[in-house]
Structures are given as structure tokens and as C-alpha cells.
N, C-alpha and C positions, 0 to 999 in steps of 0.2 A: 382642369387643374390650373391653378394660378401659376404664373411664372415663378414667383417666390417659392411656392410649395414645390414646384418641379426642381428648382435649383437645390433646395434643401434635400429633396429626395436623392438627387444625383450626388450631392456631397456625402450623404449618408452611405450611398453605395460605394463610393471611393473609400471611405473610412472602413467599411466592412471588408472591402477587398484588401486593403492594406493589412488589416488585422488577420484576415484569412491567410495572406501570403506569409506574414511573420509567424503565425501559428504553424503553418505547414512547414516552414523552414525549420522551426524548432523540433517539430515532430519527425522530420526527416532524419534527424540525428538519432532518434530513439526508436522509431517504428520498425526499421529493418530487423532489429533484434526481437522486438515485441511480436512482429508478424510471424516469426519463426518459433514462437513460444518461449523465448528467452527474455530475460530482463536486461535492461541496460545495466552494465556493470561498470564500476569505477575503479576496479583494481582486483588483485588476486584475493582469494578467500584466505583469511588468516586463521591461525589456530584458535584465537579468541572467538572468531565467527563460528567455527564448528562447536566450540565449547558452549556458547550461548544458544546456538541452534539446538543442541542436544537438550538443553533445559527447556526450550520451547516444545520440543518433541515429547519430553516427559509430561508437560502440561497437557499436550494433545491427547496423550493416552488416558487422561482423566476426564476428558470432555464428553459431551453428548455426541458430538461428531469429532473426529480427530484433528482438531485445530487448537494450537497452543501458542502463547506469546509471552515473551519477557521483554521488559524495557530496561535498558542499561544506560547508566550515566557514570562517567569516570571509572569504567571497568567494574561497576557494581550493579547488580540487579536491584532496581528500585520498584518494580511492579511485575506481577504475573497475571496471566489470564488464560482461560480456556473456554471453548464453546459451551454455553449453558442455555441455549435457546429452548430446549425441551424442558429442562429442570425448572427454569424460571418463567416458562411460557412467555418468552420475550424474543421475538425474531431479531432484535438488535444485539442480543447477548453473544456476539462473536468474540473470539479470544482477544482480538485487538481492542475491541470496545471495552471489554471487561478489564484489561490491563490499563487502558487509559483512564477509565473511571477509578480504578484502584489507586493509580498514581495521583490523580487529582485529589482524591480524598485524603491521602497520606502526606503528600508533598506539595500540592498546589500546582498551578499551570506552569510556573517558571521552570520546574524540574523537567518538564517535557521538552522545552526549547533546546534544540541541538542534541537531544538524546538519540540513542539508536534503538529501534524497535525490531526485534527478531520474531518472526512468525513462521510457523511450519508450512503454511500455504500462502500463495500470493493473495494479498488483500482484495476483497470485493470492492465495488465502487463506493459503498458506504464507508468502509473502513479506511480506504486510502484517502477519501475525503477528510475524515476525522484526523488522520495522521498529518495531512497537509495543514489543516486548520490549527492543529496543536503545535505546528512549527518543529516537528520532530526532524532532526537533521539527516538521519540515515535510516533506510529501510533495508532489512536483509530478510529474504524469504526463501522457503524451500521449494515446494512444487509450484509450477506455474498454473495460471487459470486454465490453460489448454489441457494440461495434465489432469487437473482436478475435474474438469468437465467430463472425463471418461468415467468418473465414479459418481458424481453428483451434479445437479443443475448449477450452472454458473451464469453470471452476467459476463459476457465475453468482451470485457474491456480490460486491458492490462493496466497495471499500476503506472508503468512508464508512460503510457498514453495520457492518462489523467494528469500525472505530474507535469508533463510537457505542456499542458494546456493552461497552466497557471504561471503567473510571473511574480508573485509576491513573496515566495519563500523558497530558497534552494533546498533540494533534497537529493541525496545520493541513494541510488537503488542498486542492490546486488541481489541477484536471483539464482535459484538452482542449488542453493547450499543444502546438502543432504536430502535432495528431492526424492531419491529412491526410498529413503527411510520413511519419509512422510507418506508416500504412495503405498508402502507396505502396511500402513496402519488401517487402510480401508480393506475390510474383509468381507 
């Protein structure tokens, strides 16, 4: 190995190590709650949170699997979605994705920026990725990935863990809102 290549390799290692340390520090603030099956929360659950979560649960009751979503901006529902993976023969037709697609079709991408997405179950890796890429400002969910894994298969990565690993858009996460009601929908 040439000396220049070796130095570049060592410099790359330092950069990766610094990124790892910074990422680990950010995750340390979030992961204790996530490792216990809880989301990182940013404050108390409001009456509005429960109201909009009940709407998400109503959507969940209509889905192929009991997952429902509403997207709220300025205290008004601007989109709804429910799991339709079986009906549409589309494994990406999760409630969050359906609500995002609906919002994009009706209002465009700017309506999503800073909005709040309420979903009956903690988003999977695909859905939290879409939520982050859409610059949704707040995520509120019911049952955690750990709770849901007792009923259906799950990718065991929390939304808080994924959110902590990106630095380009802030997102507030509140979890556990009406989680028992979501879990009761699995029969």
C-alpha cells in the first residue's frame, strides 16, 4: 500500500470514527427509551393528540391490517390512509404511505412540511424513511414496534433510532398514544 493511500485510509477511519461518535451521542439521547419499547417523547399527550389518534384508529379498522393514519396541518386533517397491501397487491400500501400519497395528490409536497402524522402503530423502516424525506415535523404513534411484533412480523428498528441517524430535518416523536386500543384491533 502506498504511503498516500495509507494516509487517506487512516484519515477516512478518523472521519468514520468521528461520525460514529457523533451518531452514538445523538442516539444515546433517544435509544434508552427506544430499547424499552417506548418512543422518545417531547411532551405530554394533548386532547388533540387523542382526538386525531382516534381518527387514525378509525382508519385502521377499515384496513387489510389494523393500521391507520391521518396527517394534520393547522389542526385540520389533510389526508387519511389505511393499510391496503392485500387489496392493492402492493406491499408498500401501508397506512402512512397511503396518507402521504393522498396528501401529495391533493395538496402537493409543501403541505407535508411541518405537518403532524398520526398513525395507530409505530412506522416501519420504510414508512419512517418516507416521513423523514417528506419533512413531516411531528410523528405521533400508538403501539410500538415491540408491541406489534407480538402480533405480526416487524423489522425491529424504532422510529426514534432511524430519526436519530439523520441530521437534515428535525422531527418530534411521541409514542404510545392509545396503544392499548391499537393492540385490541388484532384479533
